[in-house]
C-alpha positions as CSV (number, residue, x, y, z in Angstrom):
1,M,18.8,16.5,-15.6
2,Q,17.7,16.7,-12.2
3,K,14.1,18.0,-13.0
4,T,14.0,15.1,-15.5
5,F,14.9,12.6,-13.1
6,L,12.6,13.7,-10.7
7,I,9.5,13.8,-13.3
8,L,10.6,10.3,-14.3
9,L,10.4,8.9,-10.6
10,M,6.9,10.7,-10.2
11,L,5.5,9.0,-13.7
12,V,6.6,5.3,-13.1
13,G,5.0,5.9,-9.3
14,Q,1.8,6.8,-10.8
15,L,1.9,4.1,-13.7
16,S,2.7,1.8,-10.7
17,Y,0.2,2.9,-8.1
18,G,-2.7,2.0,-10.7
19,Q,-1.9,-1.6,-10.6
20,T,-2.0,-1.8,-6.7
21,N,-5.2,-3.1,-6.9
22,A,-4.6,-5.8,-9.5
23,K,-5.2,-9.0,-8.0
24,N,-1.8,-11.4,-8.1
25,E,-2.5,-14.9,-7.7
26,G,0.8,-17.0,-7.6
27,H,3.1,-14.3,-6.3
28,K,6.1,-16.4,-4.6
29,R,9.1,-15.3,-3.0
30,D,11.9,-18.3,-2.8
31,G,15.5,-19.2,-3.7
32,F,17.9,-16.7,-4.8
33,T,16.9,-12.8,-5.3
34,M,18.4,-9.8,-7.1
35,G,17.4,-6.4,-7.2
36,I,18.6,-3.1,-8.4
37,G,17.0,0.4,-7.6
38,L,17.6,4.0,-8.9
39,G,16.6,7.1,-6.9
40,A,17.5,10.4,-5.5
41,G,17.7,12.3,-2.3
42,T,20.0,14.4,0.0
43,L,23.5,13.5,1.1
44,S,25.2,15.2,4.0
45,L,29.0,15.0,4.4
46,N,31.0,16.1,7.3
47,S,34.6,16.1,7.9
48,K,37.1,18.5,9.7
49,Q,37.6,20.1,6.6
50,S,33.9,20.7,5.1
51,N,30.4,20.0,5.7
52,S,27.8,19.7,2.9
53,T,24.2,19.0,2.2
54,A,23.3,18.4,-1.4
55,F,21.0,16.8,-4.1
56,S,22.4,13.0,-4.7
57,V,21.5,10.4,-7.2
58,S,21.6,6.9,-6.0
59,L,22.5,4.6,-8.9
60,P,22.5,1.7,-8.8
61,N,21.7,0.1,-5.5
62,I,22.2,-3.5,-5.9
63,K,21.1,-6.3,-3.6
64,V,21.7,-10.0,-3.8
65,G,19.7,-12.3,-1.3
66,Y,18.4,-15.8,-0.5
67,M,15.0,-16.2,0.9
68,L,15.2,-18.3,4.1
69,K,11.0,-18.3,4.4
70,P,8.5,-16.6,2.0
71,N,8.5,-13.2,4.2
72,L,12.3,-13.2,5.2
73,E,15.5,-12.7,3.1
74,I,19.2,-12.4,4.1
75,L,21.0,-10.5,1.6
76,G,24.1,-8.2,0.2
77,L,23.6,-4.8,-0.3
78,L,25.4,-1.9,-2.1
79,P,23.6,1.0,-1.2
80,G,25.1,4.6,-1.8
81,A,25.1,8.1,-3.2
82,T,27.0,10.3,-5.3
83,Y,28.7,13.7,-4.7
84,K,31.1,16.1,-6.5
85,S,34.8,16.9,-4.9
86,E,37.2,19.1,-6.9
87,G,34.8,19.0,-9.8
88,K,34.7,15.2,-10.1
89,D,32.2,12.5,-9.3
90,R,32.7,10.4,-6.2
91,G,30.5,7.8,-4.4
92,F,29.8,7.5,-0.6
93,E,28.8,3.8,-0.5
94,A,28.8,0.6,1.3
95,F,29.0,-3.1,1.2
96,M,26.5,-4.4,3.9
97,L,25.0,-7.7,4.7
98,G,21.4,-7.7,6.2
99,A,18.0,-8.9,6.4
100,Q,14.6,-7.8,4.8
101,Y,11.4,-8.8,6.1
102,W,7.6,-8.6,5.0
103,P,5.3,-7.9,7.7
104,K,2.4,-7.6,5.2
105,E,2.2,-9.1,1.8
106,R,3.7,-6.1,-0.2
107,W,5.3,-4.0,2.4
108,W,8.8,-4.9,3.7
109,I,11.4,-3.4,6.2
110,M,15.1,-3.9,6.0
111,G,18.0,-3.5,8.0
112,A,21.9,-4.0,7.3
113,A,25.6,-3.1,8.5
114,G,28.9,-3.2,7.0
115,L,31.8,-1.3,5.4
116,T,31.7,2.1,4.3
117,F,33.8,3.2,1.2
118,D,34.4,6.8,-0.1
119,A,35.9,6.6,-3.5
120,A,36.1,8.3,-6.9
121,A,33.4,6.9,-9.4
122,F,34.9,4.4,-11.7
123,Y,34.5,6.6,-14.8
124,T,36.6,9.5,-13.4
125,V,39.4,7.0,-12.3
126,E,42.7,7.9,-15.0
127,D,45.3,6.5,-12.9
128,P,44.1,4.0,-10.0
129,A,47.8,4.5,-8.2
130,T,46.5,8.3,-7.6
131,A,42.8,7.7,-6.9
132,E,41.8,8.3,-3.3
133,F,39.9,5.2,-1.8
134,N,38.8,5.6,1.8
135,F,37.3,2.7,4.0
136,G,35.6,2.8,7.4
137,L,33.2,1.5,10.1
138,P,30.5,1.2,10.3
139,A,27.8,1.7,8.0
140,L,24.4,1.1,8.5
141,S,21.3,1.2,6.4
142,F,17.5,0.9,7.3
143,A,14.7,0.8,4.7
144,T,11.1,0.2,4.1
145,G,9.2,-0.4,0.8
146,Y,5.9,-1.2,-0.9
147,E,5.6,-3.3,-3.8
148,V,3.5,-1.4,-6.1
149,W,3.7,-4.0,-9.1
150,R,4.2,-7.8,-9.2
151,K,3.9,-10.2,-11.9
152,G,5.3,-13.7,-11.5
153,R,8.6,-13.5,-9.8
154,M,9.1,-9.9,-10.7
155,A,8.5,-6.8,-8.4
156,I,8.4,-3.2,-8.6
157,D,8.7,-1.2,-5.2
158,L,8.9,2.1,-3.7
159,Q,11.4,2.8,-1.1
160,Y,12.6,5.0,1.4
161,R,16.4,4.3,2.4
162,F,18.5,5.9,5.4
163,F,22.4,5.4,5.2
164,Y,24.9,6.3,7.3
165,G,28.5,5.6,7.0
166,Q,31.9,6.9,8.1
167,A,35.2,6.9,6.3
168,Q,38.6,7.3,7.4
169,L,40.5,10.0,5.3
170,K,44.2,10.5,5.0
171,N,45.8,12.5,7.9
172,N,44.0,10.7,10.5
173,G,40.6,12.4,9.3
174,Q,37.2,11.3,9.4
175,R,34.2,11.8,6.7
176,E,30.9,11.0,8.0
177,G,27.7,10.7,5.7
178,I,24.0,10.5,5.9
179,A,22.0,9.8,2.8
180,N,18.0,10.0,3.0
181,M,17.0,8.6,-0.6
182,L,13.4,7.8,-2.3
183,I,14.2,4.8,-4.9
184,I,12.2,3.0,-7.4
185,G,13.3,-1.1,-7.0
186,F,13.1,-3.4,-9.8
187,N,13.3,-7.1,-8.0
188,M,13.3,-10.9,-9.1
189,Y,12.3,-13.3,-6.2
């Protein structure tokens, strides 16, 4: 599954790269925006009980925003990564508010801060009363990306995203996570 996913990422990147020289007249960013991304990378989790670093899938990364200017967007962001704990999938994620800025026509940078949550993947929860949900502060994310394809109000970009978060655990413990992800983003401006 991991090899298939990485091959898919490379193929989409290669197909999209061929479009970077195409002229795109009339591309405009304004009003409400939304985007979804999928990717993979590493997730390092540290707590008093354990330390681990593993391959992780980042799906979905969701962002919803509003363009203040053609090169500046405010947004709500849901970044994250999955990991296994006691044989079940969990998500180390966050809800963040941030800003995305385009210093060049296709290249952007983004920063965001918010609330970390460490929870069972929704499809593994049998009884919500017994599922372990952990929250904490801070959650920080920094990202950069390049739009490799644009048409009308749509764009596909390749992104690197750094995500750091802390979640408070039972018995006064704390889990820190650092994710480094490569993501393909599908955006509508």
